[in-house]
N, C-alpha and C positions, 0 to 999 in steps of 0.2 A: 622623761623617758621611763622607762625598768631595764635594767641593762643586769647581764651577767657574765662574768667573765668562766674562762676554762682555765686548764691549768698552761694552757698557751699564752696567756693573755687575751684572748681574741673574747669581744663583744658581741654578744646578740642579742638582741628581743627578749623580754619575760610571755609576749604571748597576755589573750584572755582568757578564761575559762568561767564559762557557768555554770553551775553544782545543782546540782535536781539531786532530791531521793524520792522514793514511790509509794506511798499505801498500796500492798497485795489485800488482795481482798479473800480470800479461797473459805467461804466457808463449807463448802466440800468436802477437805482435810476431814474435818468429825465424820465421814460417811468411808472413808477411804481404810485410816485405823484410830481408834478408838484415844488412842495420845493426843491426838490432838482437839478434844473434847474440851469448850472453854480452854483454851488456850489465847492468844495473841490479846488485842483488847477485840474483843467481836469478832474475831475472825481475821484482827485487820491487824497485820504486822508488816512493818519499815522494810525501803530494801537498806542497801549499802548505800552512800550518795555518790554521784561520780559527776566528772567535770567534763563537759563537754568543749569543744574549744571553735570559740571566736574565729569563722578563719575574716582575714585579709586587716584585723587589728591586732596590734605591736600591745595596745594597751585596753581594759575599760572604760576609760573616758572619754576616748577617741570618733568618738561615731561610729565606732561596729554597729552592725546590726547583732542584738540577740538571739543566741545560739539556740534553739530549739528544744524541750524535751527528748525522749523519743516516744516516748509515752503520753496520753492526753488522758488524764480520766475519763473513764468508762471502757476504754479498751482494753482487751481480753488478748493477755500476752500468756505464749507458755513461763509453767512455773515449774521448779525445779524446789524436792525434797529428802530429807535423808532419807535412805533405804532401811534402814533400824531405828528411827526418828529414838526412840531409849535409852540407844549406846552411844548418844552424841552420833559427832562428827572427830573427822582428823584435822586437826590444824593445819591444813594444807588453807582448808576450807574461809572464803572468809562471808562471814555471814554479816546481815544488819539486824539481825534479832536473833532472840535465843531459840526457836525452834528451826533454827538455819531455811527455813523458808526463802526460793530464790528467784526471782527473776534473769539475773545475769548463768549465763550460762558455769556450771560448774568444773567444766573442762575448762575452762577461759583460769579456772586457780588453778589446777594441776601442771595447763601448760609454764604458769609465772611463776610456780617453785618449782621447774625444772631446770629455770633459769639462771637458778638461785643459786 
């Protein structure tokens, strides 16, 4: 079993995460802003990789069920893009692609930066 300790010597299990990334297919971006014409791989953009915790498992090899992805192929989801794409984005935003097309709320990036 995997265990980690804190600075007081307390041991706790590591748990298990399944990791996913998503391909965002967004050809409509070219209609919204000419900046996006010909970007991505045929308007496909990778998301950041995200870990989803397996519930009830201390390790990945103890028979716990795989954590299902948040979305499946073909699902339509809300996306975000920079308001001024030709100007780039602030470093606070975590992007999975050069154009910073996101399926994870950018407010989460701002909130996380505010805690650092």
